[in-house]
N, C-alpha and C positions, 0 to 999 in steps of 0.2 A: 280689727279690719284688716284681711290679708290685702297685700299691694301686689297691684300688677308686676308681673313678672315677665320682660322680654328679655331672652336669653341670646346670646350669642355664643356659638364654639368655635373659636380657634384652632385650627389643626384638625384634619380628618383624617386621618392617616389611620395606623390598626388600631392604635387605642383611641383614638377623636372617633373614629366609628361605633365604637362601642357608648359609648358616652351619649353620643347622638342619639342613638337605637334606645340607649333608657331614660332621657330624656321626652322623644317622643312617646316613650310608654307614659309618663307623670304624665306628658298633656291630654291626655286621654280620661285622665283623672281630677284633674284637675286647673279648671277653667279660668283661674288667672297664672297659668302659665304657658307662654308660648316661645318656642322656635322661630324667632326673629328674624337670625342671621350665621350661614357658616360659612367659616373662611377658610381655605388653603392655598397653597399654591401652586397645588398637579392640581390638572383641569379634571383629570382622572378618578381624582375622588369628587371632585366636586358632581362630577357625572354620575358618579355611585351615589352620592346620595341623593342625586335628585332622581334619577332609573329606581333606587331601593327605596328611597326614603318616601318618595312623594314629596319632595323642598320644591315650592317654585325656583324656577329659574331667578326670578328678580330678589332671594333671598340667601344667593348664592352665591359669593366674590373673593377673587382672588388675594387682595387688598386686605392687611387688619387693617389698615388707615380707617376702612369704610366702615368697618363699625366700631371704631374708636368715636368717629365722628359723626353717629348714629343716634341721632336724639330719642328716638326709639327702643332704644338698645339702653338698659338698668344694671345687666350681670352680663359677666363673660366668663366661659370656662375655657383658660390657656392650656392647650395639650401640643405644643409646640417641640422641637429640638431644646433641651438644656439650656443652651447658650444663650437662646435668645427671649427666656423665663423673664428677665430682671425688665430691657426694653419694654417690651409690650401689656406685662401686667402694671410697668410705672405708668405707661401713659393712659394705660385703662383707669388706674385709678384717678389721676390726676380728670381726668375726664368725666369725674362721679360716677362709676361703673364698679357694682361689686364683682368681687374676683376669686372664683376658685382655679387656684392654681397646681400646677401636677408637679409632684414631687422631682429631682431636690427643687425647692422655689427656686433657687439662684444658684452661680458657682461660685460665690462669696459670703460667708456672713454678714457682713460691712452692707453687701447691696439688700439682701434682704431683712436686716432690720428696717434697713432704711422705707423697704416697703409698707413691714408692719407700720413706724408711726405715720408717714402717708394716709392710709385706711384711718388710723386713731382722729390724726386732724383732720381727717374728713366725713369722719363717720360713718364709715363704708365697712363691710364684710368682708374682712379678705381670710383664705382657708385656703389649707393646704393640702394638696390630693394624697394623702396617707393611709391608704385604701385599706388595711390590715384594723385598722383602729376600728372596723365598722364590722371585723368578721366576730360572727358570733360564738367560734372555740376558744377565740382569742381572750372575746370580752368572759367569758365562763372561767378559765384560767386565771382569770386576773380579780374572779370577785372569789375562788377557791385559794387564790396568796393572801388574800385580805381575811380569809377566814381561818389561815392556819392550816389548811389542811395538811400541806407538805410539810409544815414543821418548820426546821430553820433550810431557806432555802440555800444548797453548797454550792452548783453552782447552773448556770444557762447557755446550753448549744442551739446555735441556730445556721441550720446551713439550704445558703443559697446558691443553687448549682442546678446548671444544665450546659448541654452541650448545642453551641451555633457558632457560626462562622463570627470573627470581634467585630463588632458595630464600630465603623471609621471614628477614628476619633472622639469613641466614650472610653470614659475611665471607669474603668469598673469599680471603684469605691461612692463614686457619688452618683453612680447607675444604680445598683443594689444593694450596697450597703443601707441608702434611709428606709427601707422597709425592716429590716433587724434591729436598727438602732431605736426607731421606733414605738418599735413591739417592745422591747426593753423598757422605754419611759412610759408606754400605757399599762403594762402590768405593776410597775415598782413608780412611778410618780419620779422617778430619778434621772439624771440624765450620764454614762458612764461618765468615771474617771480615771487618771493612769491607763490612759491608751497606746499599745504599740501595736504594731505591724507589720508583717511579713509579706511581700508579694511580687512578682514574677509575671514575665512575659515570654509568650513559647512559640505561635506562630507569626509573632512581626515583633519589632525594635520595642514598640510602647504605646499607648499605655499597656500596663499592665491586664494579664487576664484573667488572673488566680488571686486570691488574695486571702490572708488568716489573721484575724484582729483577737488579741487578745486584751481583754478591761476587765473593769469589775467596780463594784455600786460602792457609795459609802457602806453599805451595812456588813463589807468583805465578801459579798457573793461574785463570785467568778462569772465574765461572760467569753464566750468563743464563738467566730462567728466567721463562717467557712463562705467565699465567695468564689466563682468557677464560671467561665463560658468554655471549659473541657471536658466537665462526666456529664457522661450520656443519664438522660433523664430528667425530667424537670420537679426537682425537689426544693419544696419552702416548707421546712421544717425547722420545728421546734422542742426542743429538751428540759424539763425541768426536771433538776434531782433534788429533792430536799431529805431530810432527815427519817422522814415516815414515811415518803412517797414518794416516787416518780413518776412525770407525765411523758408521753407521745405525743406530739398533736400536728398533724400532717393538714398546714394552713391552706392550702389549697381545698383540699376534701371538706374540712370542718372536724376531722375526727380525730378522736383523746383517746389514746390506750393508758391507763394505769396500770402499775408495778407498785406490787404493797411488799416494802422492803423485807419486812419481819416474815410474811408466810408466802414468798415471793409468788402470791397472786396476780393474774394478769386477767387484766377484762378493762369494757371499753363505755367509756361515759355517754349519756344520749346527746346530741348535740342537732337545736333545731336551725339547721343551716340558710343559709340568708344569702339572697343577692348584695352581695358588698359593694356593687358601682349602686345601684339602685339605690341602699340606704345610705351609701353618702351624698349620694346629688339630692335625695331629696333631704337628707339635714340643710345642704345650705339651701334650698328652696323656703325648708322653713323658716333658716335662719334668717334670711332677704325677706321674706313675706312678713314673718312678726319684727323687724327689724333688732332680732337679738344677739348680740356684740359674741355671747358667750358660746362657745363650739365646741365641740368635742379635737378638729383639728384646726385649731385657731392658725392666723398666719407666726403670731410667737413661736408657737411649738413649732412649727417650719423651718423660724430662722435657727431657734435652738438646736436643730436638727441638722442645718446646714454649718452651726459650726463643731458640732460634732466630727461631723464629716473631715471638715478641716483640721483638727488634730489629730485626727488619723493619717490623713494623707503628710504634715507633720511630720509627724513621727515616722514616716515611711520614710522620707525626703532624710531628715535626718540621717538615718541609717546607711542610704545611699553613699548618702558625702566620707 
């Protein structure tokens, strides 16, 4: 029997609004799902949710404590600034609520693993918002790698770049690198080792706006990750270079272009594109509704991701010294 899911979304900014919209779409299809509360510090965001999404005034609050203390809410999706993740998530778990926590889970792996332990001890679902795990183009690449379609994988290149004003107090490594690092784990079920990083800031003294990360997997596959808030055009791209074939994946448009090494022939693979936000939150809803602990984006995966980010920052800081 499916459990009733009374959701609350904490954080109704740019990303939170997208999340709320998709939950409301699910509500129309799933009678056991309800958007019970929306929380944000900014009245303008709450007014938007009221006017654009027809969310009743009594469901809107500026205090996340109202969500934590609500006996009606049994699951929370946290879309707040990175530095608030640990505190809000911990309180939500301690109050007995299932949580989907946006990436990065926390700014310290010790805190992330603590959240995992709390969720486990209370038999609660804790998932990390690593949305590219639900991208059909990347799922297809993973399957092709498993089928040895590319032959020996020589190296991967991941480019996560765009031109934006530097977000105040935001660290590009913790802000952008979670996605490429998670994609590597999705494809190979391995976490990178021997991490090294070079980064710089140009429009401000710190923190960095550009980073180049070089690492490898146990199988000696090299991985190069480029992060930038300075390069025009929003690029989220994966390149796979193998002994038989190479692939270029546009992770935003979910397209795959294949290059045959022997013949130089190039062609596109068919991909059934999906709404990754909808797929991710549907997965969360299903896990909570069926009390299913096994998930694509478990809290443990999110915590290990943060651990890799710490290794990257440590490598960078050691070079600065």
